[in-house]
Backbone of each chain as ProteinMPNN parsed JSONL, in Angstrom:
{"seq_chain_A": "MLFRSEAEIDSWLLRKGAQRGAVLSLERVWALAQRWYAERMSPHFRGRTTHEAQIIFRQLGLRGEFWSVAQRK", "coords_chain_A": {"N_chain_A": [[70.379, 138.765, 110.86], [69.172, 135.807, 112.37], [68.034, 135.438, 115.469], [66.941, 134.748, 118.801], [66.109, 136.124, 120.861], [65.105, 139.094, 122.239], [66.997, 140.016, 123.999], [69.069, 138.444, 122.998], [69.738, 140.358, 120.227], [70.871, 142.491, 121.344], [73.217, 141.956, 122.644], [74.945, 140.572, 120.008], [74.616, 143.15, 119.005], [75.622, 144.643, 120.597], [78.657, 143.269, 120.691], [79.61, 143.596, 118.468], [79.579, 146.724, 117.733], [77.572, 147.856, 116.476], [74.67, 149.232, 114.608], [71.004, 149.324, 116.096], [69.039, 147.797, 113.656], [66.48, 147.28, 111.915], [63.959, 144.502, 112.947], [61.688, 141.99, 112.676], [59.674, 139.563, 113.504], [60.166, 135.823, 112.542], [58.12, 134.936, 111.33], [56.632, 136.934, 110.469], [58.863, 137.772, 108.457], [58.504, 135.171, 106.931], [56.013, 136.012, 105.838], [56.804, 138.769, 104.202], [59.314, 137.534, 102.393], [57.113, 135.555, 100.856], [56.255, 137.273, 99.033], [58.226, 138.996, 98.099], [59.766, 137.472, 96.436], [58.052, 135.587, 95.315], [57.854, 135.722, 92.671], [60.208, 135.237, 91.79], [61.396, 133.601, 90.137], [60.546, 133.232, 87.779], [60.486, 133.9, 84.161], [59.397, 135.82, 83.114], [60.778, 137.691, 84.702], [61.957, 140.862, 85.79], [63.283, 142.741, 87.699], [62.728, 144.972, 90.06], [61.355, 148.042, 90.696], [61.779, 150.714, 93.343], [59.735, 152.067, 93.953], [57.553, 149.465, 93.567], [58.126, 148.205, 95.467], [58.21, 149.437, 97.895], [55.269, 149.669, 97.821], [55.167, 147.051, 98.414], [56.162, 147.461, 100.915], [54.229, 147.995, 102.595], [52.005, 147.023, 102.667], [52.404, 145.01, 103.329], [52.768, 146.637, 106.025], [54.729, 147.271, 107.223], [56.479, 150.345, 107.837], [57.342, 153.379, 108.568], [61.431, 155.079, 108.626], [63.271, 153.11, 108.352], [61.61, 152.038, 106.273], [61.604, 152.941, 103.952], [62.365, 155.352, 101.144], [62.797, 157.596, 101.488], [65.422, 159.862, 101.027], [67.677, 159.222, 100.15], [71.067, 158.344, 99.481]], "CA_chain_A": [[70.362, 138.292, 111.747], [68.175, 135.087, 112.855], [68.257, 135.868, 116.955], [65.85, 133.626, 120.188], [65.278, 136.617, 121.517], [65.538, 140.689, 121.381], [68.251, 140.499, 124.763], [70.447, 138.148, 122.465], [69.847, 141.148, 119.739], [71.241, 143.888, 121.891], [74.172, 140.897, 122.891], [75.518, 141.202, 118.856], [74.954, 145.039, 118.453], [76.936, 145.327, 122.112], [79.899, 142.869, 120.785], [79.596, 144.452, 116.503], [79.219, 148.467, 117.521], [76.723, 148.234, 115.677], [73.687, 149.947, 115.215], [70.154, 149.233, 115.78], [68.513, 148.666, 112.358], [64.573, 146.815, 112.053], [63.819, 143.641, 113.866], [60.402, 141.151, 112.766], [58.917, 138.087, 113.954], [59.713, 135.04, 111.33], [57.081, 134.631, 110.971], [56.489, 137.912, 109.554], [60.147, 137.585, 107.507], [57.893, 134.926, 106.357], [55.218, 136.761, 104.596], [57.637, 139.0, 103.28], [59.84, 136.582, 101.602], [55.909, 135.269, 100.049], [56.233, 138.659, 98.593], [59.453, 139.783, 97.907], [60.48, 135.774, 96.242], [57.585, 134.625, 94.976], [58.384, 135.548, 91.362], [61.844, 135.436, 91.309], [62.293, 131.966, 88.825], [59.76, 133.145, 86.835], [61.68, 133.738, 82.97], [59.644, 137.458, 82.833], [60.565, 138.887, 86.071], [62.664, 142.378, 84.941], [63.784, 143.534, 88.673], [61.375, 145.737, 90.875], [61.331, 149.592, 91.577], [62.019, 151.231, 94.884], [57.745, 151.927, 94.582], [57.07, 148.953, 93.544], [59.453, 147.95, 97.349], [57.118, 149.991, 98.909], [54.171, 149.117, 97.854], [55.024, 146.004, 99.327], [56.477, 147.027, 102.666], [53.297, 148.447, 103.018], [50.542, 146.136, 102.136], [52.353, 144.434, 104.948], [52.964, 147.255, 107.61], [56.459, 147.896, 107.025], [56.274, 151.598, 107.526], [59.171, 154.555, 108.463], [62.304, 155.486, 107.757], [63.594, 152.336, 108.024], [61.81, 151.058, 104.822], [61.154, 154.223, 103.028], [63.265, 154.937, 100.474], [63.067, 158.675, 101.129], [66.77, 160.327, 102.232], [68.443, 157.827, 99.969], [72.174, 158.523, 99.357]], "C_chain_A": [[69.054, 136.797, 112.286], [68.714, 135.121, 115.177], [67.105, 135.074, 117.882], [65.209, 134.846, 120.572], [65.905, 138.419, 121.473], [67.097, 141.026, 122.94], [69.98, 139.661, 123.63], [70.654, 139.507, 121.426], [71.277, 142.242, 120.038], [72.754, 143.008, 122.243], [75.224, 141.853, 121.883], [76.186, 142.743, 118.745], [75.84, 145.005, 119.175], [78.275, 144.834, 121.632], [79.812, 143.369, 118.575], [80.231, 145.928, 116.821], [78.718, 148.439, 117.305], [75.372, 149.592, 116.199], [72.695, 149.424, 114.889], [69.383, 148.795, 114.195], [66.547, 148.199, 112.683], [64.361, 144.789, 113.0], [62.135, 143.478, 113.543], [60.944, 140.252, 113.017], [59.353, 137.603, 112.476], [58.809, 134.912, 110.593], [56.483, 136.217, 109.693], [57.325, 138.276, 108.368], [59.206, 136.282, 106.716], [57.329, 135.055, 104.847], [55.929, 137.867, 103.857], [58.488, 138.485, 101.984], [58.842, 136.155, 100.757], [55.979, 136.153, 99.149], [56.915, 139.439, 97.76], [60.176, 138.709, 96.382], [60.137, 135.276, 95.191], [57.56, 134.441, 92.76], [59.531, 135.601, 90.33], [62.243, 134.489, 90.359], [61.038, 132.156, 87.632], [60.167, 134.37, 85.205], [60.813, 135.431, 82.488], [59.779, 138.025, 84.074], [61.57, 139.996, 85.464], [63.128, 142.946, 86.144], [62.356, 144.19, 89.315], [62.1, 146.738, 90.907], [61.796, 149.186, 92.651], [60.257, 151.317, 95.504], [57.473, 150.957, 94.298], [57.437, 147.466, 95.226], [58.691, 148.373, 98.289], [56.283, 149.733, 98.971], [53.937, 147.448, 99.01], [55.614, 146.265, 100.469], [55.056, 147.425, 103.113], [52.311, 147.739, 103.571], [51.476, 145.578, 103.085], [53.204, 145.322, 106.13], [54.123, 147.719, 108.364], [56.464, 149.114, 107.21], [57.365, 152.561, 108.705], [60.386, 154.293, 108.36], [62.908, 154.166, 107.034], [62.945, 151.432, 106.803], [60.677, 151.98, 103.941], [62.631, 154.65, 102.209], [63.458, 156.9, 99.949], [64.648, 158.347, 102.033], [67.55, 159.213, 101.484], [69.563, 158.895, 99.32], [72.209, 158.757, 97.781]], "O_chain_A": [[67.93, 137.226, 112.548], [69.743, 134.753, 115.744], [66.153, 134.825, 117.142], [63.982, 134.88, 120.669], [66.875, 138.834, 120.838], [67.919, 141.941, 122.895], [71.16, 139.997, 123.53], [71.772, 139.988, 121.607], [72.222, 142.606, 119.339], [73.663, 143.79, 121.965], [75.881, 142.867, 122.12], [77.283, 143.271, 118.563], [76.963, 145.271, 118.748], [79.219, 145.575, 121.908], [80.548, 142.756, 117.803], [81.26, 146.289, 116.249], [78.265, 149.475, 117.791], [75.148, 150.322, 117.164], [72.675, 148.915, 113.769], [69.177, 149.811, 113.532], [65.716, 148.711, 113.433], [65.305, 144.393, 113.684], [61.326, 144.336, 113.895], [62.129, 139.929, 112.935], [59.186, 138.279, 111.461], [58.747, 134.792, 109.369], [56.112, 136.268, 108.52], [56.861, 138.905, 107.417], [59.235, 136.537, 105.512], [57.61, 134.713, 103.698], [55.592, 137.902, 102.673], [58.365, 138.92, 100.839], [59.26, 136.198, 99.6], [55.648, 135.642, 98.08], [56.515, 140.278, 96.953], [60.913, 139.178, 95.515], [60.825, 134.746, 94.318], [57.356, 133.52, 91.97], [59.775, 135.798, 89.14], [63.341, 134.549, 89.805], [60.729, 131.31, 86.793], [60.069, 135.589, 85.348], [61.385, 136.18, 81.696], [58.938, 138.813, 84.507], [61.932, 139.679, 84.331], [63.594, 144.038, 85.821], [61.199, 143.879, 89.03], [63.314, 146.657, 91.095], [62.137, 148.071, 93.043], [59.701, 150.989, 96.552], [56.408, 150.934, 94.915], [57.027, 146.374, 95.621], [58.495, 147.81, 99.365], [55.914, 149.396, 100.096], [53.12, 147.014, 99.822], [55.679, 145.301, 101.231], [54.8, 147.037, 104.252], [51.854, 147.821, 104.711], [50.966, 145.915, 104.154], [54.037, 144.865, 106.913], [54.392, 148.235, 109.449], [56.437, 149.398, 106.012], [58.036, 152.015, 109.581], [60.626, 153.154, 107.959], [63.062, 153.983, 105.826], [63.473, 150.405, 106.378], [59.537, 151.816, 103.506], [63.751, 154.324, 102.6], [63.887, 157.419, 98.918], [65.027, 157.538, 102.88], [68.053, 158.312, 102.154], [69.248, 159.961, 98.791], [73.276, 158.995, 97.215]]}, "seq_chain_B": "MSLPPSESDWQIRQYIYTRLVGTSRAPTILDIAAHFVMRPAQAQAALRRLQAAHALVLAEDGAVLMAHPLSAVPTDYRARIDGHWLYANCAWDSLGIPAMLGIDVQVEARHPLSRQPIHFCVDGGQLVGAEGCLVHFAQAFRNWYDDIVET", "coords_chain_B": {"N_chain_B": [[77.316, 155.287, 82.989], [75.325, 151.863, 83.027], [74.367, 149.443, 80.201], [70.814, 148.858, 80.099], [70.452, 145.624, 80.978], [69.759, 143.388, 78.665], [67.163, 141.223, 76.623], [68.929, 138.239, 76.188], [70.878, 138.98, 78.169], [68.322, 139.072, 80.82], [68.051, 135.726, 79.87], [70.272, 135.235, 80.611], [70.0, 135.498, 82.903], [68.031, 133.79, 83.626], [69.434, 131.163, 83.367], [71.153, 130.871, 85.547], [70.157, 131.363, 87.587], [68.617, 128.311, 87.801], [71.056, 127.022, 87.183], [71.694, 127.391, 89.892], [69.886, 126.918, 91.448], [69.282, 123.906, 90.947], [71.948, 122.551, 91.433], [73.081, 123.49, 93.53], [75.335, 124.899, 92.645], [76.745, 128.186, 90.964], [76.824, 128.716, 87.436], [80.12, 128.717, 86.016], [81.932, 131.647, 84.433], [83.015, 131.117, 82.086], [81.242, 128.268, 81.838], [78.759, 130.011, 81.223], [79.212, 131.387, 79.322], [79.762, 129.571, 77.349], [77.617, 128.134, 77.227], [75.741, 129.712, 76.527], [76.715, 130.169, 73.194], [78.887, 132.075, 73.63], [80.928, 134.766, 73.483], [84.122, 134.762, 76.464], [83.957, 137.507, 77.526], [81.7, 138.399, 76.585], [79.766, 137.484, 77.835], [80.614, 138.245, 80.791], [80.407, 140.974, 80.779], [77.857, 140.304, 79.585], [76.342, 139.833, 82.953], [77.922, 141.467, 83.82], [75.28, 143.323, 83.446], [73.036, 143.066, 84.052], [73.893, 142.749, 87.857], [74.284, 145.342, 87.449], [71.569, 146.562, 88.082], [70.678, 145.389, 89.433], [70.088, 142.509, 89.567], [71.316, 140.828, 89.909], [74.643, 140.074, 92.465], [78.334, 140.526, 92.034], [81.061, 138.897, 92.118], [84.729, 139.757, 93.58], [86.306, 139.583, 91.774], [84.643, 138.821, 89.643], [83.108, 136.583, 89.577], [79.229, 135.12, 89.472], [78.013, 136.222, 93.003], [75.65, 136.321, 94.313], [72.426, 135.036, 93.849], [69.59, 136.557, 94.61], [66.999, 135.089, 96.202], [69.073, 133.293, 96.595], [72.608, 131.601, 97.169], [76.108, 131.846, 96.512], [78.001, 130.769, 97.45], [79.12, 129.059, 100.455], [76.961, 129.994, 103.375], [75.401, 130.899, 106.586], [73.04, 129.957, 107.146], [71.035, 127.845, 104.996], [68.645, 125.564, 102.378], [67.228, 122.533, 102.876], [67.207, 121.039, 99.919], [65.647, 118.857, 97.351], [67.7, 116.904, 98.202], [69.941, 118.58, 98.345], [71.939, 120.901, 99.537], [71.002, 124.322, 99.514], [72.233, 127.324, 99.678], [71.626, 130.848, 101.49], [71.057, 134.033, 102.005], [70.979, 135.456, 103.999], [69.096, 135.339, 106.969], [66.276, 136.105, 105.873], [66.56, 135.708, 103.289], [66.279, 132.532, 104.083], [64.164, 131.637, 103.653], [63.434, 132.946, 101.501], [63.824, 130.464, 99.502], [61.846, 129.227, 99.578], [59.501, 130.68, 99.11], [60.656, 130.996, 96.399], [60.5, 129.224, 94.814], [58.129, 127.834, 96.213], [57.668, 125.416, 97.649], [58.042, 122.898, 99.96], [60.213, 123.253, 102.649], [63.216, 122.326, 104.617], [64.977, 124.821, 106.952], [68.17, 125.266, 108.105], [69.294, 127.393, 110.076], [72.204, 129.173, 111.585], [73.088, 129.946, 114.458], [73.921, 133.507, 115.055], [75.243, 134.029, 117.569], [75.835, 131.911, 119.538], [76.727, 129.41, 117.339], [75.487, 127.48, 116.679], [72.895, 125.226, 115.665], [69.664, 126.689, 114.037], [66.794, 124.532, 113.865], [64.084, 125.01, 111.498], [61.809, 125.091, 109.436], [59.342, 125.361, 105.653], [55.698, 123.912, 105.885], [53.704, 123.017, 103.721], [53.383, 125.206, 102.831], [53.16, 126.357, 105.48], [54.45, 127.949, 107.647], [56.792, 126.165, 109.985], [58.201, 125.502, 113.995], [60.871, 127.058, 115.079], [59.705, 128.79, 117.11], [59.087, 132.172, 118.042], [61.078, 133.768, 117.037], [63.485, 136.105, 115.541], [64.092, 138.38, 113.312], [66.972, 140.406, 112.712], [67.245, 143.213, 110.949], [70.145, 144.753, 109.251], [70.24, 146.685, 107.895], [69.145, 150.195, 106.35], [66.141, 150.304, 104.245], [67.039, 152.072, 102.136], [70.123, 151.651, 101.771], [70.228, 149.628, 100.788], [71.571, 148.53, 98.226], [73.676, 149.655, 98.734], [75.743, 148.406, 100.326], [75.709, 145.459, 100.027], [76.38, 143.086, 100.968], [76.161, 143.464, 103.51], [73.979, 143.787, 104.252]], "CA_chain_B": [[76.153, 154.412, 83.77], [75.582, 150.696, 82.46], [73.301, 149.553, 79.579], [70.387, 147.95, 80.763], [70.019, 144.073, 80.776], [68.688, 143.166, 76.886], [65.948, 140.037, 76.816], [69.471, 137.885, 76.276], [70.865, 139.267, 79.558], [67.811, 138.219, 81.298], [67.876, 134.253, 79.99], [71.849, 134.73, 81.367], [69.742, 135.542, 84.678], [67.276, 132.535, 84.362], [70.063, 130.419, 83.225], [72.225, 130.998, 86.062], [68.936, 130.862, 88.929], [68.538, 126.832, 87.09], [71.795, 126.268, 88.224], [71.825, 126.955, 91.34], [69.078, 125.535, 92.551], [69.771, 122.536, 90.4], [73.011, 121.635, 91.421], [73.846, 124.917, 94.215], [76.809, 126.057, 92.396], [76.585, 128.581, 89.945], [78.319, 128.487, 86.425], [81.52, 130.203, 86.209], [81.699, 132.874, 82.89], [83.082, 129.601, 80.889], [80.185, 128.122, 81.405], [77.955, 130.657, 80.204], [79.433, 131.134, 77.008], [79.407, 127.793, 75.994], [76.343, 127.653, 76.72], [74.968, 130.903, 75.472], [78.117, 129.948, 72.41], [79.21, 134.005, 73.424], [82.892, 135.401, 74.238], [83.501, 134.907, 77.776], [84.123, 138.706, 77.547], [80.185, 138.966, 76.089], [79.253, 136.177, 79.171], [80.865, 139.666, 81.966], [79.429, 142.268, 80.02], [75.991, 140.526, 80.2], [76.947, 139.593, 84.388], [77.43, 143.025, 84.646], [75.008, 144.776, 83.425], [72.136, 142.36, 85.495], [74.745, 143.052, 88.766], [73.562, 147.233, 87.345], [70.309, 146.548, 87.864], [70.57, 144.808, 90.854], [69.003, 141.364, 89.374], [72.523, 139.079, 90.368], [75.819, 140.549, 92.881], [79.437, 140.052, 92.052], [82.444, 139.021, 93.052], [85.41, 141.086, 93.318], [86.184, 138.537, 90.246], [83.621, 138.775, 88.237], [81.347, 135.74, 89.47], [77.852, 135.125, 90.603], [78.452, 135.54, 94.353], [74.498, 135.943, 94.507], [71.545, 135.554, 92.623], [69.049, 137.216, 95.834], [67.776, 134.547, 97.089], [70.602, 132.4, 96.735], [74.001, 132.763, 98.126], [76.901, 130.847, 95.521], [78.789, 130.68, 98.335], [78.423, 128.646, 101.65], [77.078, 130.715, 104.498], [75.031, 130.244, 107.755], [71.528, 129.908, 106.547], [70.67, 126.837, 104.183], [67.513, 125.171, 102.637], [67.793, 121.586, 101.425], [65.79, 120.689, 98.684], [66.001, 117.351, 95.695], [69.051, 116.558, 98.623], [71.181, 119.155, 98.477], [71.575, 122.395, 100.15], [71.079, 125.811, 99.182], [71.886, 128.753, 100.621], [70.877, 131.688, 100.853], [72.455, 135.4, 101.797], [70.255, 135.857, 104.984], [67.856, 134.663, 107.989], [65.26, 136.464, 105.108], [66.204, 134.909, 102.153], [66.606, 131.289, 103.792], [62.704, 132.099, 103.954], [62.673, 133.365, 100.244], [64.358, 130.063, 98.633], [60.518, 127.955, 99.599], [58.892, 131.308, 98.507], [60.736, 131.619, 95.195], [60.012, 127.713, 94.568], [56.731, 127.114, 95.999], [58.519, 124.066, 97.979], [58.171, 122.956, 101.363], [61.928, 123.067, 102.88], [63.651, 122.622, 106.407], [66.141, 125.084, 106.232], [68.844, 125.425, 108.561], [70.549, 128.507, 110.425], [74.104, 129.142, 112.256], [73.079, 130.401, 115.313], [75.129, 134.049, 115.031], [76.053, 133.946, 118.972], [76.288, 130.302, 119.874], [77.043, 129.015, 116.367], [74.481, 126.054, 117.221], [71.54, 125.429, 114.135], [68.101, 126.725, 114.589], [65.585, 124.295, 112.402], [62.332, 125.319, 110.648], [60.65, 124.428, 107.761], [57.604, 125.603, 106.153], [55.142, 122.741, 105.367], [52.452, 123.304, 103.226], [52.837, 127.072, 103.195], [53.014, 127.093, 106.267], [55.932, 128.636, 108.553], [56.887, 125.396, 111.0], [59.399, 125.713, 114.415], [61.855, 128.45, 115.64], [59.058, 129.807, 117.631], [59.511, 133.219, 119.203], [62.498, 134.141, 116.749], [63.188, 136.952, 115.488], [64.928, 138.895, 112.122], [67.672, 141.837, 112.854], [67.994, 143.8, 109.636], [70.922, 145.798, 110.129], [70.977, 148.157, 106.688], [67.603, 150.391, 106.04], [66.455, 149.654, 102.617], [67.736, 152.774, 100.788], [71.039, 151.733, 101.911], [70.714, 147.547, 100.287], [72.334, 148.301, 97.418], [75.37, 150.529, 98.343], [76.458, 146.898, 101.051], [73.66, 144.569, 100.003], [76.657, 141.812, 101.962], [76.169, 143.794, 105.269], [71.946, 144.187, 104.728]], "C_chain_B": [[75.866, 152.929, 82.589], [74.163, 151.044, 81.845], [72.456, 148.963, 80.761], [70.117, 146.78, 80.346], [69.19, 144.688, 79.32], [67.748, 141.482, 77.49], [67.407, 139.297, 76.715], [70.163, 137.793, 77.454], [70.1, 137.9, 80.674], [67.497, 136.639, 80.722], [69.464, 133.909, 80.361], [71.337, 134.236, 82.811], [68.759, 133.643, 85.309], [68.42, 131.397, 84.313], [71.032, 130.071, 84.638], [71.52, 130.859, 87.767], [69.115, 129.132, 88.783], [69.195, 126.0, 87.302], [71.98, 126.152, 88.903], [70.474, 126.438, 92.051], [69.163, 123.764, 92.049], [70.796, 121.483, 90.736], [74.175, 122.802, 92.75], [75.356, 125.882, 94.097], [76.086, 126.59, 91.044], [77.586, 128.317, 89.289], [78.928, 129.79, 86.743], [80.83, 131.08, 84.701], [82.12, 131.926, 82.294], [81.769, 129.209, 80.602], [78.667, 128.761, 80.764], [78.522, 131.414, 78.907], [79.641, 129.816, 76.335], [78.324, 127.575, 76.071], [75.235, 128.092, 75.715], [75.808, 130.949, 73.998], [78.05, 131.741, 72.075], [80.729, 133.724, 74.282], [82.609, 135.142, 76.332], [82.785, 136.666, 77.866], [82.581, 139.143, 77.786], [78.978, 138.241, 78.056], [79.184, 137.721, 81.072], [79.944, 140.583, 82.095], [78.08, 142.068, 80.704], [76.46, 140.535, 82.161], [77.075, 141.306, 84.551], [76.934, 144.589, 84.818], [72.981, 144.406, 84.009], [72.79, 142.649, 87.056], [74.147, 144.57, 88.713], [72.414, 147.664, 87.538], [69.573, 146.05, 88.791], [69.795, 143.743, 91.119], [70.181, 140.519, 90.232], [73.877, 140.191, 91.329], [76.795, 139.439, 92.17], [80.07, 139.762, 92.725], [83.085, 139.681, 93.09], [86.322, 140.33, 92.003], [86.088, 138.272, 89.292], [81.915, 138.048, 88.48], [80.919, 136.364, 90.272], [78.805, 134.762, 92.12], [76.884, 135.481, 94.855], [74.027, 136.494, 93.885], [70.379, 135.735, 93.927], [67.815, 135.645, 95.543], [68.399, 133.931, 97.87], [72.258, 133.246, 97.051], [74.82, 131.618, 97.346], [78.083, 130.355, 96.376], [78.815, 130.184, 99.293], [78.339, 129.667, 102.383], [76.232, 130.121, 105.653], [73.331, 130.269, 107.816], [71.296, 129.022, 105.164], [69.128, 126.372, 103.68], [67.82, 123.67, 102.478], [66.391, 120.564, 100.511], [66.594, 119.446, 97.721], [67.748, 116.826, 96.941], [70.279, 117.087, 98.919], [70.895, 120.447, 99.491], [71.83, 123.389, 99.501], [70.862, 126.696, 99.789], [71.824, 129.821, 100.592], [71.461, 132.936, 101.949], [71.929, 135.245, 103.045], [69.252, 135.132, 105.682], [66.347, 135.127, 106.52], [65.641, 135.433, 104.053], [65.782, 133.219, 101.893], [64.896, 131.051, 103.623], [62.502, 132.406, 102.241], [63.059, 132.332, 98.866], [62.675, 128.691, 98.321], [59.79, 129.264, 98.849], [58.852, 131.554, 96.716], [60.31, 130.038, 94.375], [58.814, 126.781, 94.56], [56.554, 125.722, 95.692], [57.856, 124.301, 99.117], [59.761, 122.597, 101.496], [61.966, 123.119, 104.107], [64.533, 123.544, 105.943], [66.624, 124.758, 108.18], [69.581, 126.429, 109.302], [70.979, 128.022, 111.844], [72.937, 130.289, 113.569], [74.341, 132.403, 115.054], [75.972, 134.368, 116.059], [76.633, 132.266, 119.456], [76.401, 129.728, 118.764], [76.512, 127.641, 116.435], [73.287, 126.646, 116.52], [70.66, 125.408, 115.141], [67.374, 126.127, 113.238], [64.258, 125.193, 112.34], [62.302, 125.107, 109.403], [59.739, 124.991, 107.96], [56.909, 123.973, 105.346], [54.04, 123.014, 105.162], [51.328, 124.763, 103.487], [52.75, 127.461, 104.415], [54.716, 127.235, 106.952], [56.031, 127.525, 109.806], [58.132, 125.538, 111.81], [60.096, 127.312, 114.6], [60.868, 129.458, 116.107], [59.308, 131.022, 118.692], [60.872, 133.921, 118.516], [62.513, 135.592, 115.49], [64.265, 137.197, 114.411], [65.721, 140.022, 112.432], [67.353, 141.698, 110.907], [68.676, 144.522, 110.153], [70.836, 147.329, 109.111], [69.062, 148.537, 106.227], [67.236, 149.592, 104.665], [66.494, 150.773, 101.74], [68.792, 152.565, 101.128], [70.887, 149.989, 101.276], [71.373, 147.796, 99.732], [73.783, 149.119, 97.6], [76.062, 149.356, 99.264], [75.481, 145.812, 101.492], [75.001, 143.286, 100.567], [76.2, 142.217, 103.532], [74.382, 143.995, 105.502], [71.645, 143.211, 105.103]], "O_chain_B": [[76.213, 153.033, 81.413], [73.296, 151.863, 82.148], [72.861, 148.652, 81.881], [69.503, 146.717, 79.281], [68.507, 145.663, 79.006], [67.837, 140.914, 78.578], [67.789, 139.828, 77.759], [70.208, 136.675, 77.968], [70.489, 136.816, 81.109], [66.461, 136.228, 81.245], [69.919, 132.766, 80.426], [71.716, 133.338, 83.563], [68.73, 132.896, 86.287], [68.375, 130.622, 85.269], [71.597, 128.979, 84.69], [72.076, 130.443, 88.784], [69.77, 128.609, 89.684], [68.925, 124.822, 87.539], [72.474, 125.084, 89.265], [70.28, 125.697, 93.015], [69.104, 122.746, 92.738], [70.789, 120.265, 90.56], [75.4, 122.881, 92.843], [76.01, 126.735, 94.698], [75.297, 126.005, 90.302], [78.697, 127.933, 89.654], [78.719, 130.908, 87.216], [79.715, 131.088, 84.18], [81.189, 131.657, 81.536], [81.14, 129.528, 79.593], [77.797, 128.201, 80.096], [78.098, 131.822, 77.826], [79.658, 129.314, 75.211], [77.764, 126.892, 75.213], [74.47, 127.626, 74.871], [75.532, 132.018, 73.454], [77.606, 132.423, 71.152], [81.263, 132.994, 75.117], [81.65, 135.25, 77.097], [81.632, 137.0, 78.14], [82.168, 139.879, 78.682], [78.059, 138.539, 78.82], [78.325, 137.97, 81.918], [79.107, 140.928, 82.929], [77.425, 142.685, 81.544], [76.999, 141.593, 82.487], [76.433, 142.089, 85.251], [77.215, 145.68, 85.314], [72.063, 145.195, 84.232], [71.792, 142.855, 87.746], [73.599, 145.042, 89.71], [72.055, 148.819, 87.31], [68.367, 146.124, 89.026], [69.073, 143.583, 92.104], [69.902, 139.683, 91.091], [74.052, 141.25, 90.726], [76.575, 138.274, 91.839], [80.018, 140.092, 93.91], [82.63, 140.751, 92.687], [87.064, 141.096, 91.39], [86.742, 137.788, 88.368], [80.746, 138.286, 88.174], [81.211, 137.225, 91.102], [79.63, 133.9, 92.423], [76.67, 134.678, 95.763], [74.253, 137.576, 93.342], [70.264, 134.598, 94.386], [67.962, 135.175, 94.414], [68.474, 133.841, 99.095], [72.77, 134.363, 97.125], [74.367, 130.477, 97.434], [78.977, 129.623, 95.952], [78.206, 131.069, 99.893], [79.29, 130.448, 102.374], [76.276, 128.898, 105.779], [72.676, 130.706, 108.762], [71.415, 129.698, 104.142], [68.243, 126.724, 104.46], [68.855, 123.503, 101.832], [65.361, 119.891, 100.566], [67.795, 119.268, 97.514], [68.775, 116.453, 96.374], [71.279, 116.591, 99.439], [69.843, 120.793, 100.029], [72.878, 123.45, 98.858], [69.831, 127.046, 100.364], [71.973, 130.211, 99.434], [72.37, 132.602, 102.709], [72.789, 134.533, 103.562], [68.553, 134.326, 105.067], [65.483, 134.264, 106.364], [65.031, 134.366, 103.991], [65.37, 132.625, 100.897], [64.615, 129.869, 103.425], [61.424, 132.091, 101.736], [62.895, 132.675, 97.695], [62.464, 127.824, 97.473], [59.384, 128.901, 97.746], [57.955, 131.948, 95.971], [59.783, 130.064, 93.263], [58.437, 125.832, 93.873], [56.045, 125.045, 94.798], [57.258, 125.328, 99.436], [60.409, 121.889, 100.725], [61.14, 123.709, 104.804], [64.985, 123.428, 104.804], [65.946, 124.315, 109.107], [70.79, 126.288, 109.116], [70.608, 127.216, 112.698], [72.204, 131.221, 113.242], [75.552, 132.243, 114.906], [77.099, 134.837, 115.895], [77.768, 131.814, 119.607], [75.835, 128.708, 119.158], [77.272, 126.699, 116.208], [72.786, 127.769, 116.564], [70.548, 124.846, 116.231], [67.266, 126.64, 112.124], [63.698, 125.889, 113.187], [63.146, 124.992, 108.515], [59.155, 125.304, 108.997], [57.464, 123.216, 104.549], [53.245, 123.272, 106.066], [50.213, 125.175, 103.805], [52.378, 128.597, 104.709], [55.773, 126.672, 106.668], [55.356, 127.874, 110.775], [59.18, 125.685, 111.18], [59.687, 128.408, 114.218], [60.921, 130.643, 115.78], [59.639, 130.882, 119.87], [61.664, 134.54, 119.227], [61.571, 135.881, 114.752], [65.26, 136.472, 114.406], [64.958, 140.989, 112.441], [67.281, 140.797, 110.072], [68.4, 145.069, 111.221], [71.164, 148.487, 109.366], [68.139, 147.773, 105.945], [67.801, 148.62, 104.162], [66.044, 150.616, 100.605], [69.262, 153.676, 100.883], [71.828, 149.256, 101.581], [72.449, 147.501, 100.252], [74.717, 149.17, 96.8], [77.243, 149.272, 98.924], [74.86, 145.441, 102.488], [74.411, 142.206, 100.582], [75.965, 141.448, 104.464], [73.749, 144.248, 106.527], [70.493, 143.027, 105.494]]}, "name": "protein", "num_of_chains": 2, "seq": "MLFRSEAEIDSWLLRKGAQRGAVLSLERVWALAQRWYAERMSPHFRGRTTHEAQIIFRQLGLRGEFWSVAQRKMSLPPSESDWQIRQYIYTRLVGTSRAPTILDIAAHFVMRPAQAQAALRRLQAAHALVLAEDGAVLMAHPLSAVPTDYRARIDGHWLYANCAWDSLGIPAMLGIDVQVEARHPLSRQPIHFCVDGGQLVGAEGCLVHFAQAFRNWYDDIVET"}
């Protein structure tokens, strides 16, 4: 979801009784979108493995448990 | 465990994306069956294989719900191309549309608290507008496909 400030995110989470996830700037999300979706309409697209997803995250500096496949259910 | 998608399944996926981009609407099971000259049950089975491979998300009735970054139903995130709106599943996916299509677009997002629109665009490959805005990802990556709607 898109918010204008950290305070708005806190307000939303309080209203929903939800846990905080990860927060990225919209600029960083644009960078992620370009890596994640650039090939999506290619007739050769056959999905992406979790390992390939992890490589994208790492290249964009997205580290930590939130972006990890570790402890997958 | 479902079989992996076949090559013809991937062609169906391509058809769905093309239709969604061109018309903002996902083809129905009957549309897919007619286009590929197959029985509706075969089309439905193909969609289930694609969903199992995380290549599509289906609604409870078996219709296409999501073809990431596109949504087959209206959402709070949409991008305007060629005079029509394409709906995205989330804020990230709203930027997935210009990323996927390689074009500049105007994006309109509905603020989750005020319900007021937030506008930004991709112009010349650069993000313009919505300065300072933040995106909250609710679900950790390892859970994305457990509850893709709430991710």
